[in-house]
C-alpha positions in Angstrom: 60.1 143.5 41.8 61.9 146.6 43.4 60.1 146.3 46.5 60.7 142.6 46.7 64.4 143.1 46.5 64.3 145.9 49.1 62.6 143.6 51.4 64.9 140.9 50.9 68.0 143.0 51.4 66.4 144.3 54.6 65.6 140.9 56.1 69.3 139.8 55.4 70.5 142.9 57.1 68.1 142.3 60.1 68.5 138.6 60.6 72.1 137.9 60.0 73.5 139.8 62.9 70.9 138.3 65.2 71.5 134.8 64.1 75.4 135.3 64.1 75.1 136.5 67.8 73.5 133.3 69.1 75.9 130.7 70.6 73.7 127.7 70.0 70.3 126.5 69.0 68.5 126.9 65.8 70.0 130.2 64.8 73.6 128.7 65.1 72.7 125.9 63.0 71.2 128.0 60.2 74.3 130.1 60.2 76.5 127.0 60.1 74.6 125.6 57.1 74.8 129.1 55.4 78.5 129.4 55.9 79.0 126.1 54.2 76.5 126.2 51.3 75.3 129.9 50.8 77.4 132.3 48.9 76.9 136.0 47.3 79.0 137.6 44.8 79.0 141.5 44.2 81.3 142.8 41.5 81.6 143.8 37.9 81.8 141.7 34.7 82.6 142.5 31.2 80.2 141.2 28.5 80.4 141.8 25.0 82.4 145.1 25.4 80.1 146.5 28.0 80.7 146.7 31.7 78.1 145.5 34.0 77.7 145.2 37.9 76.3 142.1 39.4 74.8 140.6 42.6 74.7 136.9 42.5 73.3 134.6 45.2 74.8 131.1 44.7 73.3 128.6 47.3 74.8 124.9 47.3 73.3 121.8 48.6 75.0 118.4 49.1 73.0 115.3 50.1 75.4 112.4 50.0 76.8 112.0 46.5 74.1 114.4 45.1 75.3 118.0 44.7 73.2 120.9 43.5 74.3 124.5 43.0 72.0 127.3 41.9 72.9 130.7 40.1 70.6 133.5 40.9 72.0 136.6 39.2 71.1 140.3 38.7 73.5 141.6 36.3 72.8 145.3 35.6 74.3 148.3 33.8 72.8 151.3 35.7 70.3 150.5 38.4 70.0 147.3 40.6 66.2 148.2 41.0 65.6 149.0 37.5 64.9 145.6 35.4 65.1 147.5 32.0 69.0 147.9 32.7 69.5 144.2 33.5 71.5 141.9 31.2 69.4 139.8 29.1 71.2 136.7 27.7 70.6 136.4 24.0 67.7 139.2 24.7 65.9 137.0 27.1 64.7 138.5 30.3 65.4 135.5 32.5 63.4 137.0 35.4 60.0 137.4 33.8 59.5 133.5 33.7 57.2 133.9 30.6 55.4 137.0 31.8 55.7 138.7 28.4 53.7 136.0 26.9 51.0 134.7 29.4 47.6 135.4 28.1 48.6 135.9 24.6 50.7 132.8 23.8 50.6 130.5 26.7 52.6 127.7 25.2 55.5 130.3 24.3 55.1 131.4 27.9 55.6 128.0 29.3 58.4 127.4 27.2 60.0 130.8 28.4 59.3 129.8 32.0 61.0 126.5 31.6 64.1 127.9 30.1 64.2 130.6 32.8 63.9 128.1 35.6 66.7 125.9 33.9 69.1 129.0 33.8 69.0 129.1 37.5 70.7 125.8 37.7 74.5 126.1 38.0 75.1 122.4 38.4 73.5 119.1 39.4 75.8 116.1 39.8 75.5 112.5 40.9 77.8 109.6 40.2 80.6 109.2 37.5 80.4 107.8 34.1 81.9 104.3 33.5 81.8 103.8 37.4 78.3 104.2 38.8 75.2 102.4 37.6 73.5 105.9 37.5 74.9 109.3 36.8 73.8 112.7 35.9 75.5 116.1 35.4 73.5 119.0 34.7 74.3 122.8 34.1 77.7 124.6 33.4 79.6 121.4 32.5 83.3 121.1 32.3 83.8 117.6 30.8 81.0 116.2 28.6 82.2 112.9 27.3 80.8 109.9 25.5 82.3 106.5 26.2 86.1 106.7 26.2 86.2 109.9 24.3 87.2 109.1 21.0 84.4 111.3 19.4 83.8 113.5 22.5 85.9 114.1 25.6 86.0 117.0 27.9 83.7 119.2 25.8 82.9 122.4 27.8 79.7 124.1 27.4 80.7 127.2 29.6 83.3 128.7 27.6 81.7 132.1 27.3 80.1 132.2 30.7 78.5 134.4 32.0 77.8 136.2 28.8 76.3 132.9 27.2 74.9 130.6 29.8 74.2 127.1 28.7 72.5 124.5 30.9 73.9 121.1 29.6 72.9 117.5 30.5 74.9 114.4 30.6 73.3 111.2 32.1 73.4 107.5 31.9 72.1 104.3 33.5 73.8 100.7 33.7 71.1 98.1 34.0 73.8 95.4 34.2 73.4 93.5 31.0 73.0 96.8 28.9 73.0 100.5 29.4 73.2 103.9 27.9 74.6 107.4 28.1 73.2 110.5 26.6 73.9 114.3 26.5 73.0 117.6 25.0 75.0 120.7 25.3 72.1 123.1 26.0 68.7 122.3 27.2 66.9 125.8 26.1 68.8 125.9 22.7 70.4 122.5 21.9 72.6 122.1 19.1 75.0 119.2 20.1 73.5 115.8 21.0 75.2 112.4 21.8 74.5 109.0 22.9 76.0 105.6 23.6 74.2 102.4 23.8 76.1 99.3 25.2 75.6 95.7 26.3 77.4 92.8 27.8 76.9 89.7 25.7 78.7 87.5 28.4 77.2 87.0 31.7 80.7 85.7 33.3 82.4 88.8 31.8 82.3 92.6 32.4 83.2 93.2 28.7 80.9 95.8 27.1 80.3 96.5 23.5 79.2 100.1 22.7 77.9 102.1 19.9 78.2 105.7 19.9 76.9 108.9 17.9 77.4 112.6 18.3 75.8 115.3 16.3 76.4 119.1 15.8 73.3 120.1 14.1 74.4 123.6 13.3 78.1 123.4 13.1 78.5 126.7 10.9 76.3 128.7 13.3 79.2 131.0 14.0 79.7 131.8 10.3 76.4 133.5 9.9 77.0 137.0 8.5 80.3 136.4 7.2 80.9 137.4 3.3 81.9 133.9 2.2 80.2 131.4 4.4 76.9 132.9 5.4 74.9 130.3 3.5 76.5 127.5 5.5 74.8 128.8 8.8 71.9 126.5 9.6 73.0 124.3 6.6 75.9 122.3 7.8 76.1 119.5 10.5 78.9 117.3 11.7 78.1 113.7 12.5 80.2 111.3 14.4 79.7 107.5 14.9 81.8 104.8 16.6 82.1 101.4 18.0 84.0 100.6 21.2 84.9 97.7 23.5 85.2 98.3 27.3 86.7 95.6 29.8 87.0 96.5 33.6 90.0 94.4 34.7 90.3 95.4 38.2 87.2 97.0 39.6 88.0 100.7 40.7 88.8 101.2 44.3 90.6 103.8 46.5 93.8 101.4 46.1 93.7 100.2 42.5 91.7 100.2 39.4 92.4 99.0 35.7 90.3 99.1 32.7 91.3 98.2 28.9 89.4 99.7 26.0 89.6 99.9 22.1 87.5 102.4 20.1 86.9 103.1 16.4 85.0 106.0 14.9 84.5 108.0 11.8 83.1 111.7 11.2 81.0 112.9 8.3 79.5 116.2 7.5 75.8 116.4 6.3 74.7 119.4 4.1 70.9 120.2 4.1 70.6 122.0 0.9 72.6 122.7 -2.0 75.0 125.5 -1.2 77.5 127.9 -2.8 80.3 129.2 -0.8 83.5 131.5 -1.6 84.7 131.5 -5.1 81.4 130.3 -6.5 82.2 126.7 -5.6 79.1 124.6 -4.9 78.4 121.8 -2.6 75.5 119.3 -3.2 73.2 118.5 -0.4 73.2 115.1 1.5 75.4 113.0 3.7 78.8 113.2 2.6 79.8 109.4 2.8 82.3 109.8 -0.1 84.7 111.1 2.3 84.6 107.7 4.1 86.0 105.8 0.8 88.3 106.8 -1.9 90.4 103.7 -2.9 90.4 102.7 0.7 88.8 103.9 3.9 89.4 107.4 5.0 88.2 109.9 7.7 88.4 107.5 10.6 90.1 106.9 13.6 91.1 104.3 16.4 92.3 104.1 19.9 93.3 101.4 22.2 94.7 101.6 25.8 94.3 101.4 29.4 93.1 103.6 32.1 92.8 103.3 36.0 94.2 104.4 39.2 97.0 103.6 41.6 96.1 104.9 45.1 95.6 108.7 44.7 96.8 108.8 41.2 94.5 108.5 38.0 96.1 107.7 34.8 95.4 106.9 31.1 97.6 105.6 28.3 96.5 105.1 24.9 97.6 104.6 21.2 95.7 106.6 18.4 95.6 106.2 14.8 93.5 108.3 12.4 93.2 109.3 8.9 91.7 112.1 6.7 90.3 114.9 8.5 89.3 113.0 11.4 90.8 113.9 14.8 90.5 112.1 18.3 88.2 113.9 20.7 86.8 115.8 17.9 84.2 117.4 20.2 86.5 118.7 23.0 87.4 121.8 25.3 88.3 123.9 22.2 85.4 122.8 19.9 83.4 126.0 20.7 86.4 127.9 19.3 87.5 125.6 16.2 84.0 124.6 14.9 84.0 127.5 12.3 87.6 126.4 11.3 86.8 122.9 11.2 83.7 123.6 8.7 86.2 125.5 6.4 88.7 122.6 6.6 86.2 120.3 5.2 84.9 122.5 2.4 87.6 121.8 -0.1 87.0 118.1 0.1 83.2 118.6 -0.3 83.4 120.9 -3.3 86.1 118.7 -5.2 89.1 121.1 -4.6 91.0 118.4 -2.6 90.8 114.6 -2.2 90.5 113.0 1.1 92.8 110.4 0.2 95.6 113.1 0.1 95.0 114.0 3.7 97.7 112.6 6.2 97.5 109.4 8.2 98.6 110.2 11.7 99.5 108.0 14.7 100.2 109.1 18.3 100.5 108.1 22.0 98.5 110.1 24.5 99.3 110.0 28.2 97.5 111.5 31.0 97.9 111.6 34.8 96.2 113.3 37.7 96.1 113.3 41.5 94.2 114.4 44.5 96.2 115.3 47.7 95.3 116.7 51.2 91.9 115.2 51.3 91.3 116.5 47.7 92.2 120.2 48.6 94.9 120.0 45.9 94.1 118.4 42.4 96.2 118.4 39.4 95.9 116.8 35.9 98.0 116.9 32.8 98.0 115.2 29.4 99.7 115.3 26.1 99.5 113.5 22.7 102.6 113.3 20.5 101.6 112.6 16.9 103.7 111.6 13.9 103.0 110.1 10.5 104.3 106.9 9.2 106.4 108.6 6.6 108.1 110.8 9.1 108.5 108.1 11.8 108.5 109.5 15.5 109.4 112.9 14.3 106.5 115.2 14.8 104.7 115.9 11.6 104.0 119.3 10.3 100.5 118.0 9.2 99.7 116.7 12.7 98.5 118.7 15.6 99.8 117.8 19.1 97.5 118.1 22.1 98.0 119.5 25.6 95.6 119.2 28.5 96.5 120.9 32.0 94.4 121.8 35.0 95.0 122.8 38.8 92.6 123.0 41.7 93.3 124.5 45.0 90.7 124.5 47.8 90.6 126.6 50.9 92.1 125.2 54.0 95.3 124.0 52.3 97.5 127.1 52.7 97.6 128.1 56.4 98.5 131.6 56.4 96.9 133.2 53.2 94.3 130.5 52.7 94.2 131.0 48.9 91.7 129.1 46.6 91.5 128.9 42.9 91.5 126.8 39.8 93.0 127.0 36.2 92.9 125.0 33.1 94.6 125.2 29.8 93.8 123.0 26.7 95.6 123.7 23.4 96.2 122.1 20.1 98.9 122.4 17.6 101.7 123.8 20.0 104.8 122.2 18.3 103.6 123.0 14.8 102.8 126.6 15.6 106.2 127.1 17.0 107.9 125.6 14.0 106.0 127.8 11.6 106.2 131.0 13.7 102.4 131.4 14.4 102.4 130.2 18.2 100.3 132.4 20.6 99.3 131.3 24.0 95.6 132.2 23.4 94.0 131.5 20.1 91.0 129.7 18.8 92.5 126.4 19.4 92.9 127.2 23.1 90.6 126.8 26.1 91.8 128.8 28.9 90.3 130.1 32.2 90.9 130.4 35.9 90.1 132.1 39.2 91.8 133.0 42.5 89.9 133.7 45.7 91.7 135.8 48.3 90.1 136.2 51.8 90.0 139.6 53.4 92.1 139.5 56.6 90.1 139.5 59.8 86.8 139.2 57.9 86.3 135.4 57.6 83.2 135.8 55.5 84.5 138.1 52.9 86.9 137.4 50.0 88.0 138.8 46.8 87.5 136.7 43.6 89.5 137.3 40.5 88.2 135.5 37.4 90.0 135.5 34.4 89.5 133.6 31.0 89.8 134.0 27.2 86.5 134.3 25.3 85.4 134.7 21.8 85.2 138.4 20.9 81.5 139.4 20.1 79.8 142.3 18.3 78.1 144.3 21.2 75.1 144.9 18.9 74.4 141.7 17.1 76.2 139.1 19.5 78.1 137.5 16.6 81.6 136.3 17.0 84.4 138.5 15.5 87.1 137.1 13.5 90.8 137.9 13.2 91.3 140.3 10.2 92.6 139.0 7.1 92.6 135.3 8.6 92.1 132.5 5.9 90.4 130.3 6.9 88.5 132.7 9.2 89.7 132.3 12.8 87.7 133.5 15.8 89.3 136.5 17.5 90.0 135.9 21.3 89.9 138.5 23.9 90.7 138.3 27.6 88.0 139.1 30.1 88.6 139.8 33.8 86.0 139.9 36.6 86.7 141.2 40.1 84.0 140.7 42.6 83.4 140.6 46.4 82.2 137.3 47.7 80.3 137.1 50.9 79.7 133.9 52.8 77.4 133.8 55.8 
């Protein structure tokens, strides 16, 4: 491995000046392609409290609407040429391609080979949900959604990247009279699954009727090792199911598009075996359908509204109604942070301490708008849901969490002098309520936040400094388990900032 890396670096050092010097022909064509699609990052990164250096080659290829990006990293603590000092996600040596098992356990070797190859895919994209007959998204995904998003919308599987790398997939095919969508959050170690099947019963109409399902088969995974909830790990699942109607009124085009929709859904836990948690309270095994009915239906939600575009502005407006512990977009950008809290929220209703009929009924209006300007070099999206209860009227309720979503993307070539590029997103629940009770913080477990800024180095068009910042879950450097805020009840994941500064080289 050491010799191969030395040879590779030598070849790059030898051929890059030669190719750059050519004014035309094959060499110039190669260099033009590499400038557009080949990048290299050299810098440092903090993972689980340990500082690593990194060298990452990230080629990108675009063929029509198909986009493919690879992620080829060497993240090391001491010596680039000493594989024993390389970072191993979850203990896996991603560069041995099953070598540790070949000859002794070929099946395990083949599985490890597949997992290591999958980890090299940063993203693969083609098409868009609800718009194209076929779409697929693979890799570090920023917006996994099912249908219109009442159960799952904008779920992120890259919250802890690069310390934890996941390769999710979201795909679907529309056959005309029927179709389907499917997703999984991480192909090597799947925990969250989703699907939507739909059909169009009337040939003369584009009206589609869909049935959706999403499952987190180990929702309490992050509670493993805790004093009160350890037995829930591997034993607790969240299941969501829904029915939806979708009606394109004006087919989407660069000038105008309009779509009407209506969804209804419910969530329910599943406990695999009898379990006892804090205080000696027991929960019998089984699917907890009793939460769905207690002198009436509970733990369900509905949404209806319109979405579309006017020229370069995309928009969405919907009315929401939900009861019990159900919340719209249950699996969202903050879910990786809030899943331990959600499990704990459900426990009193499972062990008999509380009645689901006592949980509040909430209504709300959600609005969202986004636009792309200057040939998509500037993009902005913002959304907000204002919730209230029927008893309180339009005054925001202490029992209901509002919801904020915001994102900004800036590409190179827009700012003429500095030529900055970057992106940032901020998703948060419970802003108004936390301000009212004095617990507000910008970055907690109900927040998804990350961004980066790329600053070109003057007079060196191929070099830039990248500043990457995000809030990640604090993890024990030895066990890899998440850490919780001291004294919090229910347990809340401790968040910590991480900043990476790297030199980016483009050929």
